[in-house]
MIVEXSE-16818 format. One record per residue (C-alpha): x, y, z. Coordinates in steps of 0.2 Angstrom, whole numbers, plus 5000, padded with zeros to 4 digits. Layout:
# MIVEXSE-16818
XYZ;...
***
This chain:
# MIVEXSE-16818
499251084853;497651154858;496251084868;494951104882;494650994896;493550984912;494451064927;494150914939;494550784926;496250874922;496650894941;496350714945;497250654930;498750764932;498850724951;498850534948;500050544934;501250654943;501350554959;502850454952;503750604947;505450604957;505750754968;507550764963;507550684945;509250624939;508850714922;507750864920;506550784908;505950654921;505250804931;503950824917;502250744913;502050704895;500350774887;499750704870;498250764862;497450654849;495750624842;494650664857;495850604871;497150684881;498450554886;499550594901;501150494905;502550494918;504050384920;505650374931;506450214924;505650114938;503750164939;502750224924;500950304924;499850314909;498150404910;496850444897;495450574899;494150644886;494550814879;493950934865;495450934854;495651074842;497451044837;498350884841;500150884848;501350824861;502150934875;503150904891;502851014906;503351014925;502250874932;502150944950;501851124945;500451074933;499650974946;499751114959;498951234946;497651114941;497051094959;496951274962;495951324946;494151384948;492751264943;492751304924;493351224908;495251234906;496051274890;497851214886;498751284871;500651274865;501251444860;503051424854;504051364869;502651404882;501151304887;499651424891;498451364904;496851464904;495351444916;494051584918;495151744922;496551634928;498051624916;499751534918;501251514906;502351364908;503951324900;503851174888;505251044890;506050944877;504750804874;505850714861;507050674875;505750594886;505950404888;504650284880;503550204893;503750014895;502349914887;501049824899;501649644902;500449494899;498849494908;498849374922;497049404929;495849524938;495549564956;494149674964;494849854967;494149864985;494849694990;496549734983;496649904993;496049825009;497349685007;498749795003;498349915018;498349765030;500049695024;501049855020;501049905038;502349765041;503549805027;505249875032;505650065030;507550025029;508050055011;509749955015;508649795015;507649814998;506949635000;506049685016;505449845009;504449744997;502849644997;502849474990;501349424979;501149244978;499949164965;499348984966;497848974953;496349074960;497249104977;498249264979;499349294995;500149455000;501449455014;502749575021;503949575036;505249695044;505949545055;504949605070;503149565063;502449475049;500749515040;499949395028;498349415018;497549275008;496149314995;495449244979;495549324962;495149284944;496649224935;496749214916;497549044917;496848934932;498548834932;499548994935;500848984948;502049134951;502849244963;503249434962;504149554974;503549734973;504049884983;502749914997;502650104994;502350074975;500949944978;500150044992;500050194980;499350094966;498050014977;497450174984;497350264967;496350124958;494950104972;493650194961;493650054948;492649894950;494049774944;495949794943;496849704929;498549624935;499949594922;501549504925;503049484914;503949324911;505449394921;504649334938;505649394953;507149444942;507749614940;507049614922;505349574929;503849694927;502149704935;500749814928;499049864935;497649944924;495850004928;494750144923;495850224909;497350214921;498850104918;500450094929;501949974928;503449944940;505049854940;505049704952;506249684966;507649574963;507949424975;507149284984;506049324999;506449235015;505349085019;504349185032;502749075032;503648945042;503649065057;501849035060;501648895073;500848735068;499948725084;499548845098;498848795115;498448965123;497149075115;496549245121;495049335114;494849525118;493749665111;494749745097;494249925100;494349905119;496149835118;496749965106;496050105117;496950025132;498550005123;498550185117;498250255135;499550145144;500850165131;500850355134;502150325148;503150205138;504750275131;505350245114;505750055111;505150005128;503749875128;502049865135;501749715147;500249605145;499749475158;498249355153;497349265166;495549195167;494349335162;495649475163;497049555153;498149675163;499249795154;500749895161;502050015154;503350135161;505050075168;505650245175;505150335192;504350475182;502850385176;501950215175;500250155169;499150005171;497449955166;496449795166;495149745153;494049595150;494849445141;494249265137;495749145140;495848965134;497348875141;498648925154;498949105161;500349195151;501349355152;502249435138;502749605131;502649695114;503149845105;501549955107;501750035090;501849865081;500449795092;499249945087;499749925069;499149745069;497549785079;497149925067;497349805052;495949695058;494149745055;493249615066;492549665083;493649545092;495449495091;496149325095;497949305101;498749135099;500249085110;501448945111;502549025124;502849195132;504549205122;503849145106;502949255093;501049285095;499849275080;498349395079;496749355069;495049435069;493449355076;491649405074;491249355092;491949265107;491949075103;491449115085;492349075069;494149135067;494449245051;496149175046;496149265029;497249395038;498649345050;499849455060;501349385069;502249495081;503849455090;503849485109;505149595118;506149505132;505649575149;507449615153;507749715137;
***
């Protein structure tokens, strides 16, 4: 194999492909990225038996061939090379990387032992790349980090025709984003569970493309299910999480009688300041009265904090308390200038949504439900 490729193109392609290379691979070959030179294209691939990555970039191919090299090492080298064309050549059991006066020699791994990448499932439809990235960022904040609960470390993707809903929960908060997309079949109804970490990585890496193609296997939510994403010469697949997601949508109250509207940036700044004195796992107290929101934190004699900001309240006065980190996550996921907090009772979950103005229309496409913390806890 012998080829020449643009340095920036190579660096970006290797970095994207090697992102799924495990830090401690169960077998040595899984630490590699497979390079295949054919025609006028260099194909890069990686696979860890759960997530696969496939990327195609243009290259000047002098001699076709296949080679397997350390993915992380090649990515580090490619990013550090000078801004000049890069030559890759297989010499015996070594891969020579030359760029200007820089020259590296990498050991070639056994390419024949590398597992075959799974094929893309059947195309289900397309979705705008920017919309997908925004939706995943909003929802993934509520996914659990506890690997002993694999269902809750996942995001549920629910498809009902041209309506696509993402949701995630860690039992303390719930994030739901509803959006439209373009399905291949307008009668399509399916559900898939995908690890939040994997979906976040995919959404971030495909934002440069206009549309992302979404593909789903017939396995649905079973362990044999597969989901795929493709855009701009990049393709990735992932196994779906096995199991049934809890029926979390029923946690949203059917009716709320207390509504508070606050400037989002002002509330975030106040929460950050007041929570400086809050010890780990201690709440920030919020008291809503007509025209005012009072925030308090700090239960020890060492430090306390309080602050008041303007709030518009509809309904009875209410006092509650939240985990400040969870509250800031929800506020940060909302892009509107105002946030509306809907309550049924001080001890019941509150629902956060965005608003363009006080008294304006509520943006219900993203909803964030947060559980309160009991005052005596």
